[in-house]
C-alpha positions as CSV (number, residue, x, y, z in Angstrom):
1,X,-12.5,-3.4,-18.4
2,X,-9.0,-4.4,-19.6
3,X,-6.2,-2.0,-20.3
4,X,-6.8,-2.2,-24.1
5,X,-10.4,-1.1,-23.6
6,X,-9.6,1.9,-21.5
7,X,-10.8,5.3,-22.9
8,X,-8.2,7.5,-24.6
9,X,-6.7,10.0,-22.2
10,X,-4.3,12.8,-22.8
11,X,-0.6,12.1,-22.4
12,X,0.3,12.0,-18.7
13,X,2.2,14.7,-16.9
14,X,5.4,13.0,-15.8
15,X,5.4,14.7,-12.4
16,X,1.8,13.6,-11.7
17,X,2.5,10.1,-13.0
18,X,5.3,9.7,-10.4
19,X,3.1,11.3,-7.7
20,X,0.2,9.0,-8.3
21,X,2.4,5.9,-8.6
22,X,3.8,6.8,-5.1
23,X,0.4,7.7,-3.7
24,X,-1.0,4.4,-4.8
25,X,2.0,2.5,-3.4
26,X,1.7,4.4,-0.1
27,X,-1.8,3.2,0.3
28,X,-0.6,-0.4,0.1
29,X,2.3,0.4,2.4
30,X,0.0,2.0,5.0
31,X,-2.3,-1.1,4.8
32,X,0.7,-3.3,5.5
33,X,1.8,-1.3,8.5
34,X,-1.7,-1.5,9.9
35,X,-1.8,-5.2,9.4
36,X,1.5,-5.9,11.0
37,X,0.7,-3.7,14.0
38,X,-2.7,-5.2,14.7
39,X,-2.0,-8.9,14.0
40,X,-0.9,-11.2,16.8
41,X,0.5,-14.2,15.0
42,X,4.2,-14.8,14.5
43,X,3.5,-15.5,10.9
44,X,2.2,-12.1,10.1
45,X,3.6,-9.8,12.8
46,X,7.2,-11.2,12.8
47,X,7.7,-13.1,9.5
48,X,5.7,-10.5,7.5
49,X,4.1,-13.3,5.4
50,X,1.4,-11.0,4.0
51,X,0.6,-8.7,1.1
52,X,-1.6,-5.7,0.6
53,X,-2.6,-4.1,-2.7
54,X,-5.0,-1.8,-4.5
55,X,-7.1,-3.0,-7.4
56,X,-9.1,-1.2,-10.2
57,X,-12.8,-1.7,-10.4
58,X,-12.2,-4.3,-13.1
59,X,-10.0,-6.3,-10.7
60,X,-6.7,-5.5,-12.3
61,X,-3.7,-4.8,-10.0
62,X,-3.0,-1.1,-9.8
63,X,-0.2,-0.9,-7.2
64,X,1.3,-2.6,-4.3
65,X,4.1,-2.2,-1.9
66,X,7.1,-4.7,-2.1
67,X,5.4,-7.5,-0.2
68,X,5.2,-11.2,-1.4
69,X,5.4,-11.5,-5.2
70,X,3.5,-14.8,-5.3
71,X,0.6,-13.2,-3.6
72,X,0.4,-10.0,-5.7
73,X,0.1,-11.6,-9.1
74,X,-2.6,-14.1,-8.1
75,X,-4.7,-11.7,-5.9
76,X,-6.1,-10.1,-9.1
77,X,-7.6,-13.5,-10.0
78,X,-9.2,-13.7,-6.6
79,X,-10.7,-10.2,-6.9
80,X,-12.1,-10.9,-10.3
81,X,-13.6,-14.2,-9.2
82,X,-15.4,-12.5,-6.3
83,X,-16.6,-9.7,-8.6
84,X,-18.3,-12.3,-10.8
85,X,-20.1,-13.8,-7.8
86,X,-21.0,-10.6,-5.9
87,X,-20.1,-7.6,-8.1
88,X,-23.6,-6.1,-8.4
89,X,-24.8,-7.1,-4.9
90,X,-21.9,-5.7,-2.8
91,X,-22.6,-2.8,-0.4
92,X,-20.5,-0.4,1.7
93,X,-19.2,-2.3,4.7
94,X,-19.1,-5.7,3.0
95,X,-15.9,-7.8,3.2
96,X,-15.3,-11.0,1.3
97,X,-13.0,-13.9,2.3
98,X,-11.6,-16.6,0.1
99,X,-8.6,-19.0,-0.2
100,X,-9.6,-21.5,-2.8
101,X,-7.1,-22.1,-5.6
102,X,-10.1,-22.4,-8.0
103,X,-11.0,-18.8,-7.0
104,X,-7.6,-17.2,-7.5
105,X,-6.0,-18.5,-4.3
106,X,-2.4,-19.6,-4.0
107,X,-2.6,-22.3,-1.3
108,X,-5.1,-22.7,1.5
109,X,-3.2,-21.1,4.4
110,X,-3.1,-17.9,2.3
111,X,-6.5,-16.3,3.1
112,X,-7.5,-13.2,1.0
113,X,-9.7,-10.5,2.4
114,X,-11.3,-8.2,-0.2
115,X,-13.1,-4.9,0.4
116,X,-14.9,-2.8,-2.2
117,X,-14.3,1.0,-2.3
118,X,-17.4,2.9,-3.2
119,X,-17.7,6.4,-4.6
120,X,-19.0,9.4,-2.5
121,X,-22.6,8.4,-3.3
122,X,-22.1,4.8,-2.2
123,X,-23.4,3.7,-5.6
124,X,-20.4,2.5,-7.7
125,X,-17.3,0.6,-6.9
126,X,-14.2,2.7,-7.8
127,X,-11.5,0.5,-6.3
128,X,-10.9,-2.7,-4.3
129,X,-8.5,-3.1,-1.4
130,X,-7.3,-6.5,-0.6
131,X,-4.9,-8.3,1.8
132,X,-3.6,-11.8,1.8
133,X,-2.0,-13.4,4.9
134,X,-0.5,-16.8,5.6
135,X,-2.2,-18.3,8.6
136,X,-0.3,-20.9,10.6
137,X,-3.1,-23.4,10.9
138,X,-6.4,-23.7,9.1
139,X,-7.1,-27.4,9.8
140,X,-6.2,-30.4,7.7
141,X,-4.4,-33.6,8.4
142,X,-1.3,-32.1,10.1
143,X,-0.6,-29.0,12.4
144,X,0.6,-26.1,10.3
145,X,-1.7,-27.0,7.3
146,X,1.3,-27.6,5.0
147,X,1.3,-31.4,5.0
148,X,4.2,-32.9,3.0
149,X,2.1,-36.0,2.4
150,X,-1.2,-34.5,1.2
151,X,-2.6,-36.0,-2.0
152,X,-5.9,-34.0,-2.2
153,X,-6.8,-30.5,-1.3
154,X,-9.3,-31.8,1.3
155,X,-6.3,-32.8,3.4
156,X,-4.8,-29.3,3.5
157,X,-7.5,-27.5,5.6
158,X,-10.4,-25.1,5.1
159,X,-11.2,-24.6,1.4
160,X,-13.3,-21.4,1.0
161,X,-14.6,-20.4,-2.4
162,X,-16.4,-17.3,-1.1
163,X,-17.6,-16.2,2.2
164,X,-19.0,-12.8,3.2
165,X,-17.0,-12.3,6.4
166,X,-18.5,-8.9,7.1
167,X,-22.0,-7.8,5.9
168,X,-22.5,-4.1,6.0
169,X,-20.2,-3.8,8.9
170,X,-21.4,-6.9,10.9
171,X,-18.7,-9.6,11.5
172,X,-20.0,-13.2,11.0
173,X,-18.3,-15.1,13.7
174,X,-20.6,-18.1,13.5
175,X,-20.1,-18.4,9.8
176,X,-16.3,-18.3,10.3
177,X,-16.5,-21.2,12.8
178,X,-18.4,-23.2,10.3
179,X,-15.9,-22.6,7.5
180,X,-12.8,-23.0,9.7
181,X,-13.7,-25.8,12.1
182,X,-16.8,-27.7,11.1
183,X,-16.3,-28.1,7.3
184,X,-12.6,-29.1,7.3
185,X,-13.1,-31.6,10.1
186,X,-15.6,-33.7,8.0
187,X,-12.9,-35.2,5.8
188,X,-11.2,-38.5,7.0
189,X,-8.0,-37.8,9.1
190,X,-8.5,-34.1,9.1
191,X,-9.4,-31.7,11.9
192,X,-10.6,-28.1,11.9
193,X,-8.5,-25.1,12.7
194,X,-6.4,-25.9,15.8
195,X,-6.3,-22.3,17.1
196,X,-9.3,-20.3,15.8
197,X,-8.7,-17.5,18.2
198,X,-5.4,-16.5,16.6
199,X,-6.8,-16.9,13.1
200,X,-9.9,-14.8,13.8
201,X,-7.8,-12.1,15.3
202,X,-5.5,-11.9,12.3
203,X,-8.5,-11.9,9.9
204,X,-9.9,-8.9,11.8
205,X,-6.5,-7.3,11.4
206,X,-6.8,-7.8,7.6
207,X,-10.2,-6.3,7.6
208,X,-8.9,-3.3,9.5
209,X,-6.0,-3.0,7.0
210,X,-8.4,-3.0,4.1
211,X,-10.4,-0.3,5.8
212,X,-7.3,1.8,6.2
213,X,-6.8,1.5,2.5
214,X,-10.4,2.6,1.8
215,X,-9.9,5.7,3.9
216,X,-6.7,6.6,2.1
217,X,-7.9,6.1,-1.4
218,X,-11.0,8.1,-0.7
219,X,-8.8,10.9,0.5
220,X,-6.9,10.8,-2.8
221,X,-10.2,11.0,-4.7
222,X,-11.2,14.0,-2.5
223,X,-7.9,15.7,-3.3
224,X,-7.8,15.2,-7.1
225,X,-11.2,14.1,-8.2
226,X,-12.3,10.7,-9.3
227,X,-11.7,11.4,-13.0
228,X,-8.1,12.4,-12.5
229,X,-7.4,9.5,-10.2
230,X,-8.8,6.9,-12.7
231,X,-6.9,8.6,-15.6
232,X,-3.6,8.2,-13.8
233,X,-4.5,4.7,-12.7
234,X,-4.6,3.9,-16.4
235,X,-1.4,5.8,-17.2
236,X,0.5,3.8,-14.5
237,X,-0.7,0.5,-16.1
238,X,0.1,1.8,-19.6
239,X,3.6,2.8,-18.5
240,X,4.2,-0.7,-17.1
241,X,2.9,-2.2,-20.3
242,X,5.2,0.0,-22.5
243,X,8.2,-0.9,-20.3
244,X,7.7,-4.6,-20.7
245,X,7.2,-4.3,-24.4
246,X,10.6,-2.5,-24.6
247,X,12.2,-5.1,-22.5
248,X,11.0,-7.9,-24.8
249,X,12.3,-6.1,-27.9
250,X,15.6,-5.6,-26.2
251,X,15.9,-9.3,-25.1
252,X,15.2,-10.5,-28.7
253,X,17.8,-8.0,-30.0
254,X,20.5,-9.1,-27.6
255,X,19.8,-12.8,-28.0
256,X,19.8,-12.6,-31.8
257,X,16.6,-14.6,-31.8
258,X,13.0,-14.2,-31.0
259,X,12.6,-17.8,-29.7
260,X,13.9,-18.6,-26.1
261,X,13.6,-22.1,-24.5
262,X,14.4,-23.6,-21.1
263,X,13.6,-26.6,-19.0
264,X,14.1,-27.5,-15.3
265,X,12.9,-30.3,-13.1
266,X,11.3,-30.8,-9.7
267,X,13.1,-33.2,-7.4
268,X,10.7,-36.0,-8.5
269,X,11.8,-35.6,-12.1
270,X,8.7,-33.7,-13.3
271,X,9.7,-31.3,-16.0
272,X,8.7,-27.6,-16.3
273,X,9.3,-26.7,-19.9
274,X,9.0,-23.2,-21.4
275,X,9.1,-21.8,-25.0
276,X,9.0,-18.0,-25.4
277,X,8.2,-16.5,-28.8
278,X,8.7,-12.8,-28.9
279,X,7.0,-10.5,-31.5
280,X,9.6,-7.8,-32.0
281,X,7.2,-5.6,-33.9
282,X,4.7,-5.0,-31.1
283,X,6.9,-6.1,-28.2
284,X,4.6,-8.9,-27.2
285,X,5.5,-12.5,-26.2
286,X,3.9,-15.9,-25.9
287,X,5.1,-18.1,-23.0
288,X,4.1,-21.7,-23.7
289,X,4.6,-24.3,-21.0
290,X,3.8,-27.2,-23.4
291,X,5.9,-30.2,-22.4
292,X,5.5,-29.6,-18.7
293,X,4.8,-32.8,-16.6
294,X,1.3,-34.0,-15.8
295,X,-0.6,-33.5,-12.5
296,X,1.3,-34.9,-9.5
297,X,-0.2,-37.2,-6.9
298,X,1.5,-35.1,-4.2
299,X,1.1,-31.4,-3.5
300,X,3.5,-29.7,-5.9
301,X,0.7,-28.9,-8.3
302,X,0.5,-25.1,-9.0
303,X,-2.8,-23.2,-9.6
304,X,-2.8,-21.1,-12.8
305,X,-2.9,-17.9,-10.7
306,X,0.4,-18.8,-9.2
307,X,1.9,-19.4,-12.7
308,X,0.9,-15.9,-13.7
309,X,2.3,-14.5,-10.4
310,X,5.7,-16.1,-11.2
311,X,5.6,-14.7,-14.7
312,X,4.6,-11.1,-13.7
313,X,7.3,-11.2,-11.0
314,X,10.0,-12.1,-13.5
315,X,8.9,-9.4,-16.0
316,X,9.0,-6.8,-13.2
317,X,12.3,-8.1,-11.8
318,X,14.0,-7.8,-15.2
319,X,12.9,-4.2,-15.7
320,X,15.7,-1.8,-14.8
321,X,13.4,1.0,-13.7
322,X,11.3,1.9,-10.6
323,X,7.6,1.3,-11.4
324,X,4.9,-0.3,-9.3
325,X,4.2,-4.0,-10.1
326,X,0.8,-3.9,-11.7
327,X,-1.4,-5.5,-14.3
328,X,0.2,-3.6,-17.1
329,X,3.2,-5.9,-16.8
330,X,1.2,-8.8,-18.2
331,X,-0.7,-7.1,-21.0
332,X,2.0,-7.9,-23.6
333,X,2.3,-11.5,-22.3
334,X,0.2,-14.5,-23.4
335,X,0.6,-17.5,-21.1
336,X,-0.3,-20.9,-22.4
337,X,-0.6,-23.8,-19.9
338,X,-1.5,-27.3,-21.0
339,X,-4.6,-28.8,-19.5
340,X,-4.0,-31.6,-17.0
341,X,-0.4,-30.5,-16.3
342,X,1.0,-29.8,-12.9
343,X,0.6,-26.1,-13.7
344,X,-3.1,-26.5,-14.4
345,X,-4.3,-29.4,-12.2
346,X,-7.7,-30.7,-11.5
347,X,-9.9,-28.9,-8.9
348,X,-9.2,-31.5,-6.1
349,X,-5.5,-31.7,-6.6
350,X,-3.3,-30.9,-3.6
351,X,-1.4,-27.6,-4.0
352,X,0.2,-26.5,-0.8
353,X,3.7,-27.1,-2.1
354,X,3.0,-25.8,-5.6
355,X,2.6,-22.3,-4.2
356,X,5.9,-22.2,-2.3
357,X,8.1,-24.7,-4.3
358,X,6.9,-25.2,-7.9
359,X,6.5,-21.4,-8.2
360,X,10.2,-21.1,-7.5
361,X,11.0,-23.5,-10.3
362,X,8.8,-21.6,-12.7
363,X,10.8,-18.5,-11.8
364,X,14.0,-20.5,-12.4
365,X,12.8,-21.6,-15.8
366,X,11.6,-18.1,-16.9
367,X,14.9,-16.5,-15.8
368,X,16.9,-19.3,-17.5
369,X,15.0,-18.8,-20.8
370,X,15.7,-15.0,-20.7
371,X,19.3,-15.7,-19.7
372,X,18.9,-13.3,-16.8
373,X,20.9,-14.9,-14.0
374,X,21.8,-18.3,-12.4
375,X,19.4,-20.2,-10.3
376,X,18.8,-19.2,-6.7
377,X,18.2,-21.8,-4.0
378,X,14.8,-22.7,-5.7
379,X,13.2,-23.5,-2.4
380,X,11.5,-22.0,0.6
381,X,12.3,-24.8,3.0
382,X,8.9,-24.9,4.7
383,X,9.0,-26.0,8.3
384,X,5.9,-26.7,10.3
385,X,5.4,-28.2,13.7
386,X,2.6,-28.1,16.3
387,X,0.0,-30.0,18.3
388,X,-3.8,-30.3,18.6
389,X,-6.3,-31.8,16.2
390,X,-8.7,-34.5,17.4
391,X,-8.7,-36.6,20.5
392,X,-9.6,-40.3,20.6
393,X,-13.3,-39.5,20.6
394,X,-13.0,-37.4,17.5
395,X,-13.4,-34.0,19.3
396,X,-11.4,-31.0,18.3
397,X,-8.5,-30.2,20.6
398,X,-7.2,-26.7,20.8
399,X,-3.5,-26.6,19.9
400,X,-1.2,-24.6,17.7
401,X,0.7,-24.6,14.5
402,X,4.0,-22.9,13.7
403,X,5.3,-22.2,10.2
404,X,8.4,-20.7,8.8
405,X,10.3,-20.5,5.6
406,X,14.1,-20.6,5.7
407,X,16.5,-18.6,3.6
408,X,19.2,-19.8,1.1
409,X,21.5,-18.5,-1.6
410,X,20.5,-16.1,-4.4
411,X,21.9,-16.6,-7.9
412,X,24.8,-14.7,-9.4
413,X,24.5,-12.7,-12.6
414,X,26.6,-10.9,-15.2
415,X,28.3,-8.4,-12.9
416,X,27.3,-9.4,-9.4
417,X,27.8,-12.2,-6.8
418,X,24.8,-13.9,-5.3
419,X,23.8,-13.1,-1.8
420,X,24.0,-15.6,1.1
421,X,21.2,-16.4,3.5
422,X,18.3,-14.5,2.0
423,X,14.8,-15.3,1.0
424,X,14.6,-15.3,-2.8
425,X,12.2,-14.5,-5.6
426,X,8.5,-15.4,-4.8
427,X,8.8,-15.5,-1.0
428,X,10.3,-12.2,0.2
429,X,9.4,-13.0,3.8
430,X,11.8,-13.3,6.7
431,X,12.3,-15.9,9.3
432,X,11.0,-15.6,12.9
433,X,13.3,-14.0,15.4
434,X,15.0,-16.7,17.6
435,X,14.0,-14.9,20.8
436,X,10.3,-14.9,19.7
437,X,10.4,-18.5,18.6
438,X,12.0,-19.8,21.8
439,X,9.7,-17.7,24.0
440,X,6.4,-18.8,22.3
441,X,7.2,-22.4,21.4
442,X,8.9,-25.4,23.0
443,X,12.0,-25.3,20.9
444,X,15.7,-24.2,21.2
445,X,17.6,-23.0,18.2
446,X,21.0,-24.7,18.4
447,X,22.5,-23.0,15.4
448,X,21.5,-20.6,12.7
449,X,24.2,-19.4,10.3
450,X,25.7,-19.4,6.8
451,X,26.3,-22.8,5.2
452,X,29.8,-22.0,4.0
453,X,30.9,-23.2,0.6
454,X,27.4,-24.2,-0.6
455,X,27.2,-21.5,-3.3
456,X,28.5,-22.4,-6.8
457,X,32.0,-21.3,-7.8
458,X,32.4,-19.0,-10.7
459,X,33.6,-15.6,-11.9
460,X,30.5,-14.3,-10.0
461,X,29.8,-16.7,-7.1
462,X,26.5,-18.0,-6.1
463,X,25.2,-17.2,-2.6
464,X,25.5,-19.7,0.2
465,X,22.6,-21.4,1.9
466,X,22.1,-21.5,5.7
467,X,22.2,-24.0,8.5
468,X,19.3,-24.1,11.0
469,X,19.1,-26.6,13.8
470,X,16.1,-26.9,16.2
471,X,15.7,-29.0,19.3
472,X,12.2,-29.8,20.4
473,X,11.5,-29.7,24.2
474,X,8.3,-31.8,24.0
475,X,7.0,-34.5,21.6
476,X,5.7,-32.7,18.5
477,X,4.6,-33.5,14.9
478,X,7.3,-31.9,12.7
479,X,7.0,-31.5,8.9
480,X,9.4,-30.3,6.2
481,X,8.3,-29.5,2.7
482,X,11.4,-28.7,0.5
483,X,12.9,-28.9,-2.9
484,X,16.4,-28.9,-4.4
485,X,17.3,-32.0,-2.4
486,X,18.1,-34.2,-5.4
487,X,18.8,-31.5,-8.2
488,X,21.3,-28.7,-7.9
489,X,20.4,-25.0,-8.6
490,X,22.0,-24.4,-12.1
491,X,24.9,-22.1,-12.9
492,X,25.2,-20.2,-16.1
493,X,27.9,-19.3,-18.6
494,X,30.2,-21.9,-17.1
495,X,29.4,-21.1,-13.5
496,X,29.1,-24.1,-11.2
497,X,25.8,-25.1,-9.6
498,X,24.9,-24.5,-6.0
499,X,24.9,-27.3,-3.4
500,X,21.7,-29.3,-2.8
501,X,19.9,-29.0,0.5
502,X,19.6,-31.7,3.2
503,X,17.2,-32.4,6.1
504,X,18.6,-34.5,9.0
505,X,16.7,-35.9,12.0
506,X,19.1,-36.2,15.0
507,X,17.2,-38.8,17.0
508,X,17.9,-39.3,20.7
509,X,18.3,-43.0,21.7
510,X,15.3,-44.4,23.6
511,X,14.7,-47.9,25.0
512,X,11.2,-48.0,23.6
513,X,12.6,-47.6,20.1
514,X,15.4,-50.1,20.6
515,X,18.1,-47.5,20.2
516,X,20.1,-48.2,23.4
517,X,23.4,-50.1,23.0
518,X,23.5,-53.8,24.2
519,X,26.6,-53.0,26.3
520,X,25.4,-51.1,29.4
521,X,28.8,-49.5,29.7
522,X,28.6,-48.0,26.2
523,X,27.3,-44.4,26.0
524,X,24.2,-44.1,23.8
525,X,24.6,-42.0,20.8
526,X,22.0,-40.1,18.7
527,X,21.2,-41.4,15.3
528,X,21.4,-39.2,12.2
529,X,18.6,-39.9,9.8
530,X,18.2,-38.2,6.4
531,X,14.4,-37.7,6.1
532,X,14.4,-36.5,2.5
533,X,12.9,-33.3,1.1
534,X,9.3,-34.0,2.1
535,X,8.5,-35.7,5.4
536,X,6.5,-35.6,8.5
537,X,8.0,-37.1,11.7
538,X,6.7,-37.4,15.3
539,X,9.8,-36.2,17.1
540,X,10.4,-36.9,20.8
541,X,11.7,-34.7,23.5
542,X,15.3,-33.8,22.8
543,X,15.2,-34.7,19.1
544,X,16.7,-32.2,16.7
545,X,16.1,-31.3,13.1
546,X,19.1,-30.0,11.1
547,X,18.1,-28.2,7.9
548,X,20.8,-27.3,5.4
549,X,19.4,-25.1,2.7
550,X,20.6,-25.0,-0.9
551,X,23.2,-22.7,-2.2
552,X,22.8,-20.8,-5.5
553,X,24.4,-21.1,-9.0
554,X,27.3,-19.1,-10.2
555,X,27.7,-17.0,-13.4
556,X,30.9,-17.5,-15.5
557,X,33.6,-20.1,-15.2
558,X,35.7,-20.0,-12.1
559,X,38.9,-17.9,-12.4
560,X,42.3,-19.3,-11.8
561,X,43.2,-19.4,-8.1
562,X,39.6,-19.8,-7.0
563,X,39.9,-22.3,-4.2
564,X,36.1,-22.5,-3.6
565,X,36.3,-21.2,0.0
566,X,35.1,-17.7,-0.6
567,X,35.7,-17.6,-4.4
568,X,36.6,-14.7,-6.6
569,X,36.9,-12.2,-3.8
570,X,33.3,-12.7,-2.7
571,X,33.1,-12.6,1.1
572,X,30.2,-12.5,3.5
573,X,29.5,-9.3,5.4
574,X,30.3,-10.0,9.0
575,X,29.2,-6.7,10.5
576,X,26.3,-7.1,13.0
577,X,23.2,-5.2,12.4
578,X,20.1,-5.1,14.6
579,X,17.2,-7.2,13.2
580,X,13.7,-8.0,14.1
581,X,10.4,-6.2,14.6
582,X,11.6,-3.9,17.3
583,X,14.6,-2.7,15.3
584,X,12.4,-2.2,12.2
585,X,9.8,-0.3,14.2
586,X,12.6,2.0,15.6
587,X,14.0,2.5,12.1
588,X,10.5,3.4,10.8
589,X,9.9,5.9,13.6
590,X,13.3,7.5,12.9
591,X,12.5,8.0,9.3
592,X,9.6,10.4,10.1
């Protein structure tokens, strides 16, 4: 049942509206804490690359904690798809698992776990709890399951349309092995999951997090009654809808026109074009992506659920008020996506980069059309490395995959400087702690710091990117999937663009590669090789990868006397502050 079909309720009590908004958000927050505490992977426990949320019985997003924006908008598509398949057959204790972009997924490493919440009589579904986590390896042609070279979805790992992971409380381990190891390995050049033990453990942590959410939402129903809870669930969505309608009217008024347009490009030249037509009478808008480039042979194609995620994120980000991100934000919005475009690709198209890179460009285009701020780094700088796969006889070899995203600069706006060295827009994750990375994997972090001067100059300066250099202590397959290596993040109102990113392989000289000098008295020197934005390289022992992430665009023309070093009085904060999981856990405990 959509928001427009909801029964008419009495006007909400503002105190209860705030109370329920926070109660619903607290359910998602508690789910997230449970997931972080029980997971074992670096990806979920340290990088916090997961999201938890609460959904209405119709599959609409009700509330979430501030997790990963690209997850939260698309998870509703996943819940609704599973409802169509299993809605009338689900029972208490059932848990569904999916990651297919065709079924509301983002990209294959993001596995969604969905649990129905039944009423006291165990007859009707009253809510859904769901969690989505990025798993470091689910098979495919390369460790990490984020291959820069993939051209079809079959090369990116396990593709699960729907699987009942738990049936009435019974966990299906054999079925999981089939989906994660046997099926992905049947495609040429691909292997199954390289470390099923870690993946299975994290999936169980997701199931436990969902169960935590079930317990908490049932407690809220016990406290207030199902009728009151569902009534305020509607009011929260209606409040978000009203807020977005007012935003759209205000944008049209300030712009002096109800038609907004913008275009930006991927590094390969593919355009993402947007035309926004605002109806000032009812506060609605049509976002039409006509003119966007066709499906790409590589993996920068974006599922339609990801497009909606980027749009709902932008709407919520532009609201100057504290409300939960929920389905109401999209009610006034109609999104039109041309068939066959890179934003609505065929079912077999590769998509692993579309979720993490193209989504960033969609955000750039939407915010540019609304004249909200300059471009942020526009990339997530996806680094993967690992081992394992298949041996010479075709047997699966247990290995591992490591994945991280790397921060950059955030865009400036009318009245604020951009921030340096942060994850921006759709990602909202953090990077793994150096101590954890070096303890668990054969790498040394040589440098990790601000890339000075990479932010655009302007009245309000763009944030700087970062520099991250890793040395590998054993031969490993290393892959980078990145954007903004050929096109700069735009500035606005005369502000200069941010610097492009760069990925450099610092290769140690080896006799087998013909790198040693002819003169035996000459000292061998490492070679510096620009590997481009998307590459996979087998790096030898002692080789290093230097990643310089993009800066962000500035807002307003540079003022007189701006030398570009720090620019307009904008300086980086140098004070040291404790970071990492232990520091956050201590801070959380101190808050109680």
